[in-house]
Backbone as JSON Lines, residues from 0, in Angstrom:
{"i":0,"aa":"X","n":[184.32,-175.75,131.54],"ca":[183.0,-176.24,131.59],"c":[183.34,-177.42,130.65]}
{"i":1,"aa":"X","n":[184.33,-177.27,129.96],"ca":[184.95,-178.21,129.04],"c":[184.94,-179.54,129.77]}
{"i":2,"aa":"X","n":[185.64,-179.46,131.03],"ca":[185.74,-180.54,131.96],"c":[184.52,-181.43,132.81]}
{"i":3,"aa":"X","n":[183.68,-180.04,132.55],"ca":[182.5,-180.51,133.12],"c":[181.94,-181.6,132.08]}
{"i":4,"aa":"X","n":[181.76,-181.25,130.81],"ca":[181.51,-181.87,129.98],"c":[181.7,-183.12,129.66]}
{"i":5,"aa":"X","n":[183.13,-183.45,129.34],"ca":[183.49,-184.71,129.55],"c":[183.68,-185.34,130.63]}
{"i":6,"aa":"X","n":[183.62,-184.69,131.93],"ca":[183.47,-185.26,133.11],"c":[181.94,-186.13,133.41]}
{"i":7,"aa":"X","n":[180.93,-185.65,132.83],"ca":[179.36,-186.18,132.91],"c":[179.09,-187.07,131.44]}
{"i":8,"aa":"X","n":[179.9,-187.31,131.22],"ca":[179.63,-188.15,129.58],"c":[178.9,-187.35,128.95]}
{"i":9,"aa":"X","n":[178.56,-185.94,128.89],"ca":[177.39,-185.13,127.88],"c":[178.14,-185.11,126.75]}
{"i":10,"aa":"X","n":[177.76,-185.4,125.67],"ca":[178.23,-185.16,124.24],"c":[178.48,-183.63,123.71]}
{"i":11,"aa":"X","n":[179.33,-182.98,123.26],"ca":[179.55,-181.65,122.98],"c":[178.8,-181.76,121.87]}
{"i":12,"aa":"X","n":[177.78,-180.82,121.62],"ca":[177.07,-180.49,120.63],"c":[177.4,-179.34,120.24]}
{"i":13,"aa":"X","n":[177.69,-178.93,118.39],"ca":[178.04,-177.97,118.11],"c":[176.63,-176.87,117.98]}
{"i":14,"aa":"X","n":[177.26,-175.51,117.48],"ca":[176.28,-175.09,117.69],"c":[175.44,-174.53,116.58]}
{"i":15,"aa":"X","n":[175.77,-175.18,115.33],"ca":[175.17,-175.23,114.08],"c":[174.44,-176.56,113.8]}
{"i":16,"aa":"X","n":[175.04,-177.68,114.14],"ca":[174.28,-178.96,114.88],"c":[173.15,-178.79,115.21]}
{"i":17,"aa":"X","n":[172.59,-178.27,116.51],"ca":[172.1,-178.19,117.36],"c":[170.95,-177.27,116.78]}
{"i":18,"aa":"X","n":[171.17,-175.86,115.58],"ca":[170.16,-175.07,115.08],"c":[169.77,-176.14,114.06]}
{"i":19,"aa":"X","n":[170.58,-176.4,113.5],"ca":[169.81,-177.46,112.23],"c":[168.89,-178.58,112.95]}
{"i":20,"aa":"X","n":[169.19,-179.4,113.79],"ca":[168.32,-180.3,114.43],"c":[167.32,-179.58,115.27]}
{"i":21,"aa":"X","n":[167.47,-178.33,115.63],"ca":[166.03,-178.2,116.19],"c":[166.29,-178.28,117.46]}
{"i":22,"aa":"X","n":[167.3,-178.34,118.56],"ca":[167.45,-178.82,119.48],"c":[167.4,-177.4,120.47]}
{"i":23,"aa":"X","n":[167.41,-177.66,122.0],"ca":[167.21,-176.72,122.49],"c":[169.0,-175.92,122.78]}
{"i":24,"aa":"X","n":[168.6,-174.64,122.74],"ca":[170.01,-173.66,122.68],"c":[170.27,-174.0,124.13]}
{"i":25,"aa":"X","n":[169.88,-173.74,125.48],"ca":[170.97,-174.23,126.26],"c":[171.67,-175.48,126.36]}
{"i":26,"aa":"X","n":[170.96,-176.55,126.03],"ca":[171.51,-178.23,126.5],"c":[172.16,-178.45,125.38]}
{"i":27,"aa":"X","n":[171.5,-178.23,123.91],"ca":[170.94,-178.81,122.92],"c":[171.07,-180.49,122.79]}
{"i":28,"aa":"X","n":[170.26,-180.99,123.78],"ca":[169.74,-182.12,123.39],"c":[168.45,-182.38,123.67]}
{"i":29,"aa":"X","n":[167.79,-181.46,124.07],"ca":[165.64,-181.13,124.29],"c":[165.62,-180.99,122.75]}
{"i":30,"aa":"X","n":[164.63,-181.72,121.91],"ca":[163.66,-181.21,121.0],"c":[162.84,-179.77,121.0]}
{"i":31,"aa":"X","n":[163.1,-178.86,120.22],"ca":[162.38,-177.67,120.55],"c":[161.15,-177.96,119.66]}
{"i":32,"aa":"X","n":[160.62,-178.68,118.82],"ca":[159.51,-178.56,118.06],"c":[159.12,-180.29,117.79]}
{"i":33,"aa":"X","n":[157.72,-180.68,117.91],"ca":[157.52,-182.42,117.77],"c":[157.48,-182.56,116.26]}
{"i":34,"aa":"X","n":[157.82,-183.49,115.86],"ca":[157.83,-183.81,114.3],"c":[158.91,-183.35,113.86]}
{"i":35,"aa":"X","n":[158.81,-183.44,112.15],"ca":[159.78,-182.85,111.0],"c":[159.17,-181.67,110.66]}
{"i":36,"aa":"X","n":[159.72,-181.09,109.63],"ca":[159.36,-179.85,109.28],"c":[158.24,-179.79,108.45]}
{"i":37,"aa":"X","n":[158.37,-180.84,107.46],"ca":[157.0,-181.01,107.09],"c":[156.04,-182.3,107.1]}
{"i":38,"aa":"X","n":[155.97,-182.5,108.52],"ca":[155.02,-183.72,108.51],"c":[153.74,-182.82,109.27]}
{"i":39,"aa":"X","n":[152.58,-183.26,109.11],"ca":[151.33,-182.61,109.54],"c":[151.08,-182.01,110.54]}
{"i":40,"aa":"X","n":[151.88,-182.82,111.52],"ca":[151.82,-182.12,113.14],"c":[153.14,-181.73,113.81]}
{"i":41,"aa":"X","n":[153.89,-180.93,112.92],"ca":[155.21,-180.32,112.92],"c":[155.13,-179.31,113.73]}
{"i":42,"aa":"X","n":[154.46,-178.67,113.31],"ca":[155.26,-177.26,113.59],"c":[154.51,-176.7,115.31]}
{"i":43,"aa":"X","n":[154.56,-177.67,115.82],"ca":[153.95,-177.53,117.75],"c":[155.54,-177.41,117.92]}
{"i":44,"aa":"X","n":[155.24,-176.43,118.6],"ca":[156.51,-176.45,119.72],"c":[156.41,-177.0,121.2]}
{"i":45,"aa":"X","n":[157.43,-177.45,121.7],"ca":[157.18,-177.77,123.26],"c":[157.46,-176.06,123.6]}
{"i":46,"aa":"X","n":[156.7,-176.31,124.87],"ca":[156.98,-175.3,125.71],"c":[158.34,-175.25,126.94]}
{"i":47,"aa":"X","n":[158.64,-175.82,127.35],"ca":[159.82,-176.48,127.72],"c":[160.78,-177.37,127.53]}
{"i":48,"aa":"X","n":[161.92,-177.45,127.52],"ca":[162.88,-178.33,127.23],"c":[162.99,-179.47,128.19]}
{"i":49,"aa":"X","n":[163.15,-180.55,127.35],"ca":[162.45,-181.84,128.62],"c":[163.85,-182.51,128.86]}
{"i":50,"aa":"X","n":[165.17,-181.67,128.92],"ca":[166.32,-182.07,129.18],"c":[166.6,-181.2,130.3]}
{"i":51,"aa":"X","n":[166.84,-179.63,129.94],"ca":[166.88,-178.55,131.02],"c":[165.94,-178.5,131.63]}
{"i":52,"aa":"X","n":[164.74,-177.96,131.08],"ca":[163.73,-177.13,131.85],"c":[163.61,-175.76,131.66]}
{"i":53,"aa":"X","n":[164.4,-175.42,130.04],"ca":[164.67,-174.08,129.87],"c":[163.06,-174.13,128.92]}
{"i":54,"aa":"X","n":[162.59,-172.68,129.51],"ca":[161.27,-172.4,128.5],"c":[161.54,-171.32,127.62]}
{"i":55,"aa":"X","n":[160.95,-171.99,126.24],"ca":[161.19,-171.07,125.28],"c":[160.81,-169.63,125.19]}
{"i":56,"aa":"X","n":[159.48,-169.98,125.64],"ca":[158.84,-168.51,125.14],"c":[159.19,-167.73,126.38]}
{"i":57,"aa":"X","n":[160.76,-166.93,126.65],"ca":[160.82,-166.57,127.37],"c":[160.56,-165.37,127.87]}
{"i":58,"aa":"X","n":[159.36,-164.52,127.37],"ca":[158.42,-163.49,127.77],"c":[157.16,-163.64,126.67]}
{"i":59,"aa":"X","n":[156.1,-163.18,127.35],"ca":[154.82,-163.27,126.34],"c":[155.12,-162.21,124.65]}
{"i":60,"aa":"X","n":[154.68,-162.92,124.02],"ca":[154.96,-162.06,122.54],"c":[156.59,-162.11,122.07]}
{"i":61,"aa":"X","n":[157.81,-163.16,122.78],"ca":[158.69,-163.16,122.44],"c":[158.87,-163.66,121.22]}
{"i":62,"aa":"X","n":[157.88,-164.4,120.31],"ca":[158.31,-164.88,119.16],"c":[157.8,-163.77,117.97]}
{"i":63,"aa":"X","n":[157.0,-162.72,118.45],"ca":[156.95,-162.01,117.21],"c":[158.43,-161.33,116.7]}
{"i":64,"aa":"X","n":[159.35,-161.57,116.97],"ca":[160.96,-160.96,116.57],"c":[160.69,-161.77,115.86]}
{"i":65,"aa":"X","n":[160.6,-163.52,115.33],"ca":[160.68,-164.44,114.62],"c":[160.28,-164.13,113.09]}
{"i":66,"aa":"X","n":[159.06,-163.13,113.41],"ca":[158.4,-162.93,111.93],"c":[159.14,-162.2,110.87]}
{"i":67,"aa":"X","n":[159.87,-161.17,111.61],"ca":[161.05,-160.52,111.09],"c":[162.19,-161.32,110.29]}
{"i":68,"aa":"X","n":[162.57,-162.51,111.22],"ca":[163.73,-163.18,110.47],"c":[163.07,-164.01,109.75]}
{"i":69,"aa":"X","n":[162.11,-164.52,109.49],"ca":[160.91,-164.99,108.41],"c":[161.43,-163.88,107.6]}
{"i":70,"aa":"X","n":[160.91,-163.15,107.55],"ca":[160.52,-162.05,106.07],"c":[161.65,-162.0,105.99]}
{"i":71,"aa":"X","n":[162.91,-162.26,106.17],"ca":[164.25,-161.7,105.92],"c":[164.92,-162.91,104.94]}
{"i":72,"aa":"X","n":[164.61,-164.32,105.46],"ca":[164.64,-165.71,104.82],"c":[163.52,-165.66,103.67]}
{"i":73,"aa":"X","n":[162.21,-165.26,103.86],"ca":[161.35,-165.64,102.77],"c":[161.61,-164.49,101.31]}
{"i":74,"aa":"X","n":[162.61,-163.18,102.11],"ca":[163.12,-161.92,100.51],"c":[164.14,-163.21,100.24]}
{"i":75,"aa":"X","n":[165.11,-163.56,101.0],"ca":[166.24,-164.58,100.15],"c":[166.0,-165.45,99.41]}
{"i":76,"aa":"X","n":[164.92,-166.55,100.2],"ca":[164.71,-167.35,98.98],"c":[164.05,-167.07,97.81]}
{"i":77,"aa":"X","n":[163.13,-165.87,98.04],"ca":[162.54,-165.38,96.22],"c":[163.25,-165.09,95.65]}
{"i":78,"aa":"X","n":[164.48,-164.14,96.13],"ca":[165.76,-163.37,94.88],"c":[166.36,-164.8,94.44]}
{"i":79,"aa":"X","n":[167.02,-165.55,95.2],"ca":[167.51,-166.94,95.05],"c":[166.85,-167.57,93.94]}
{"i":80,"aa":"X","n":[165.42,-167.69,94.56],"ca":[164.35,-168.47,92.91],"c":[164.52,-167.37,91.9]}
{"i":81,"aa":"X","n":[164.38,-166.24,91.73],"ca":[164.03,-165.27,90.78],"c":[165.5,-165.16,89.84]}
{"i":82,"aa":"X","n":[166.59,-165.39,90.59],"ca":[167.84,-165.25,90.09],"c":[168.2,-166.24,89.25]}
{"i":83,"aa":"X","n":[167.73,-167.46,90.0],"ca":[168.25,-168.76,89.27],"c":[167.68,-169.05,88.43]}
{"i":84,"aa":"X","n":[166.13,-168.86,88.05],"ca":[165.33,-168.59,87.1],"c":[165.8,-167.89,85.82]}
{"i":85,"aa":"X","n":[166.35,-166.87,85.74],"ca":[166.88,-165.86,84.63],"c":[167.9,-166.44,84.24]}
{"i":86,"aa":"X","n":[168.66,-167.5,85.65],"ca":[170.27,-167.69,85.18],"c":[170.09,-168.92,84.06]}
{"i":87,"aa":"X","n":[169.07,-169.84,84.34],"ca":[168.09,-171.27,83.81],"c":[167.53,-170.84,82.25]}
{"i":88,"aa":"X","n":[167.59,-169.7,82.11],"ca":[167.14,-169.3,80.96],"c":[165.98,-168.34,80.54]}
{"i":89,"aa":"X","n":[165.26,-168.14,81.46],"ca":[163.78,-167.54,82.03],"c":[164.02,-166.02,81.65]}
{"i":90,"aa":"X","n":[163.59,-165.12,80.37],"ca":[163.65,-164.08,79.99],"c":[163.1,-163.08,81.03]}
{"i":91,"aa":"X","n":[163.89,-162.19,81.57],"ca":[162.79,-160.96,82.23],"c":[162.34,-160.15,81.27]}
{"i":92,"aa":"X","n":[161.04,-160.53,80.84],"ca":[160.4,-159.31,79.86],"c":[158.68,-159.56,80.5]}
{"i":93,"aa":"X","n":[158.15,-158.39,80.05],"ca":[156.89,-157.77,80.08],"c":[155.88,-159.22,79.93]}
{"i":94,"aa":"X","n":[156.55,-160.07,78.78],"ca":[155.58,-161.71,78.29],"c":[155.56,-162.58,80.03]}
{"i":95,"aa":"X","n":[156.99,-162.57,80.2],"ca":[157.21,-163.68,81.05],"c":[157.07,-163.13,82.7]}
{"i":96,"aa":"X","n":[156.66,-162.17,83.14],"ca":[156.85,-161.57,84.63],"c":[155.75,-162.38,84.74]}
{"i":97,"aa":"X","n":[154.67,-163.22,84.68],"ca":[154.1,-163.81,85.7],"c":[154.7,-165.32,85.79]}
{"i":98,"aa":"X","n":[154.91,-165.71,84.98],"ca":[156.1,-166.94,85.76],"c":[156.9,-166.66,86.85]}
{"i":99,"aa":"X","n":[157.52,-165.39,86.81],"ca":[158.46,-165.22,87.96],"c":[157.58,-164.54,89.25]}
{"i":100,"aa":"X","n":[155.86,-164.11,89.1],"ca":[155.18,-163.98,90.18],"c":[154.72,-165.26,90.89]}
{"i":101,"aa":"X","n":[154.41,-166.45,89.9],"ca":[154.18,-167.84,90.1],"c":[155.28,-168.04,91.06]}
{"i":102,"aa":"X","n":[156.14,-168.24,90.62],"ca":[157.99,-168.7,91.02],"c":[157.73,-168.12,92.28]}
{"i":103,"aa":"X","n":[157.53,-166.89,92.5],"ca":[157.76,-166.2,93.84],"c":[156.54,-166.54,95.18]}
{"i":104,"aa":"X","n":[155.15,-166.7,94.7],"ca":[154.06,-167.21,95.18],"c":[154.65,-168.42,95.83]}
{"i":105,"aa":"X","n":[155.05,-169.38,94.54],"ca":[155.32,-170.88,94.7],"c":[156.2,-171.12,96.04]}
{"i":106,"aa":"X","n":[157.42,-170.67,96.22],"ca":[158.64,-169.98,96.55],"c":[158.22,-170.2,98.39]}
{"i":107,"aa":"X","n":[157.37,-169.16,98.74],"ca":[156.88,-168.75,99.06],"c":[155.79,-169.54,100.16]}
{"i":108,"aa":"X","n":[154.98,-170.25,99.26],"ca":[154.2,-171.68,99.99],"c":[154.99,-172.97,100.63]}
{"i":109,"aa":"X","n":[156.34,-173.17,99.45],"ca":[157.02,-174.28,99.61],"c":[157.96,-174.34,101.17]}
{"i":110,"aa":"X","n":[158.33,-172.76,101.14],"ca":[158.82,-172.83,102.12],"c":[158.76,-171.88,103.8]}
{"i":111,"aa":"X","n":[157.24,-171.92,103.76],"ca":[156.42,-171.36,104.95],"c":[156.83,-172.57,106.2]}
{"i":112,"aa":"X","n":[156.51,-174.1,106.02],"ca":[157.0,-174.5,107.36],"c":[158.4,-174.61,107.82]}
{"i":113,"aa":"X","n":[159.38,-174.25,106.91],"ca":[161.07,-174.36,107.1],"c":[160.99,-172.92,107.46]}
{"i":114,"aa":"X","n":[160.8,-171.68,106.91],"ca":[160.93,-170.25,107.37],"c":[160.61,-170.25,109.62]}
{"i":115,"aa":"X","n":[158.71,-170.99,109.46],"ca":[158.27,-170.93,110.68],"c":[159.27,-171.25,111.35]}
{"i":116,"aa":"X","n":[160.03,-172.85,111.42],"ca":[160.7,-172.93,112.02],"c":[162.32,-172.51,112.28]}
{"i":117,"aa":"X","n":[162.56,-172.66,111.03],"ca":[164.17,-172.11,111.71],"c":[164.09,-170.52,111.62]}
{"i":118,"aa":"X","n":[163.27,-169.65,111.57],"ca":[163.05,-168.14,111.7],"c":[163.09,-168.05,113.7]}
{"i":119,"aa":"X","n":[162.57,-169.21,114.08],"ca":[162.39,-169.44,115.68],"c":[164.31,-169.6,116.01]}
{"i":120,"aa":"X","n":[164.43,-170.81,115.36],"ca":[165.6,-171.17,115.84],"c":[166.81,-170.43,115.76]}
{"i":121,"aa":"X","n":[166.92,-169.57,114.76],"ca":[167.59,-168.18,114.41],"c":[167.84,-167.31,115.78]}
{"i":122,"aa":"X","n":[166.07,-167.31,116.48],"ca":[166.19,-166.2,117.34],"c":[166.56,-166.34,118.47]}
{"i":123,"aa":"X","n":[166.26,-168.06,118.94],"ca":[166.75,-168.53,120.11],"c":[167.98,-168.93,119.87]}
{"i":124,"aa":"X","n":[168.97,-168.62,119.12],"ca":[170.01,-169.34,118.76],"c":[171.25,-167.88,119.05]}
{"i":125,"aa":"X","n":[170.66,-167.08,118.2],"ca":[171.84,-166.03,117.6],"c":[171.51,-164.71,118.12]}
{"i":126,"aa":"X","n":[170.03,-164.43,118.45],"ca":[169.47,-163.12,118.81],"c":[169.16,-163.04,119.91]}
{"i":127,"aa":"X","n":[168.64,-164.14,121.14],"ca":[168.19,-163.93,122.78],"c":[169.86,-163.66,123.24]}
{"i":128,"aa":"X","n":[169.76,-162.59,123.9],"ca":[170.95,-162.18,124.48],"c":[170.43,-162.82,126.33]}
{"i":129,"aa":"X","n":[171.41,-163.49,126.26],"ca":[171.81,-164.28,127.78],"c":[171.53,-165.72,127.75]}
{"i":130,"aa":"X","n":[170.97,-165.92,126.14],"ca":[170.75,-167.78,126.39],"c":[172.29,-168.22,125.86]}
{"i":131,"aa":"X","n":[172.58,-168.91,126.37],"ca":[174.27,-169.85,126.49],"c":[173.91,-171.24,126.6]}
{"i":132,"aa":"X","n":[174.97,-171.36,125.32],"ca":[175.09,-173.52,125.54],"c":[175.5,-173.45,126.86]}
{"i":133,"aa":"X","n":[175.12,-174.4,127.97],"ca":[175.38,-174.65,129.73],"c":[175.06,-176.03,129.25]}
{"i":134,"aa":"X","n":[176.03,-177.47,128.85],"ca":[175.58,-178.59,129.29],"c":[175.26,-178.89,130.37]}
{"i":135,"aa":"X","n":[175.58,-178.2,131.89],"ca":[175.73,-178.72,133.08],"c":[174.36,-178.78,133.39]}
{"i":136,"aa":"X","n":[173.58,-177.78,132.56],"ca":[171.94,-178.1,133.13],"c":[171.48,-178.94,132.85]}
{"i":137,"aa":"X","n":[171.69,-180.21,132.05],"ca":[170.67,-181.48,131.95],"c":[170.62,-182.11,133.18]}
{"i":138,"aa":"X","n":[169.3,-182.05,133.14],"ca":[169.08,-183.1,134.51],"c":[168.87,-184.27,134.32]}
{"i":139,"aa":"X","n":[168.76,-184.82,133.32],"ca":[169.09,-186.3,132.8],"c":[169.21,-186.94,131.79]}
{"i":140,"aa":"X","n":[170.08,-187.82,131.35],"ca":[170.52,-188.52,130.21],"c":[169.85,-189.76,129.87]}
{"i":141,"aa":"X","n":[169.39,-189.85,128.85],"ca":[169.09,-191.35,128.88],"c":[169.99,-192.28,128.23]}
{"i":142,"aa":"X","n":[170.28,-193.35,128.93],"ca":[171.21,-194.29,128.53],"c":[171.19,-195.01,127.55]}
């Protein structure tokens, strides 16, 4: 596969770079989402990859599993924010408990678009059996 990538002048994209930039997990060229994470129309997902033709929703209800990944991300973010608040001096007492509740709610709201997007990307990249990097599937490259 390495010779095929170099021969067709297709740039090799790392798995981490593809995931962070929300690129197709098969070709790592086409965009999975339209727009940026926090832009108003950002949470629209492409149906198929524009470069290799991969259908992102592999079966009906495929992205329901991303809900569990989003839950794990949300829990990790809430715990991290509460630990950071404690380290920065917010005491964990009965009088300050509502500050922690407010921090947890704010964290959930601020990170919701991020969690939606990256839970689906984690599902596509790391939790989907049979979905591998195949740059030879790219139909056309823009010059």
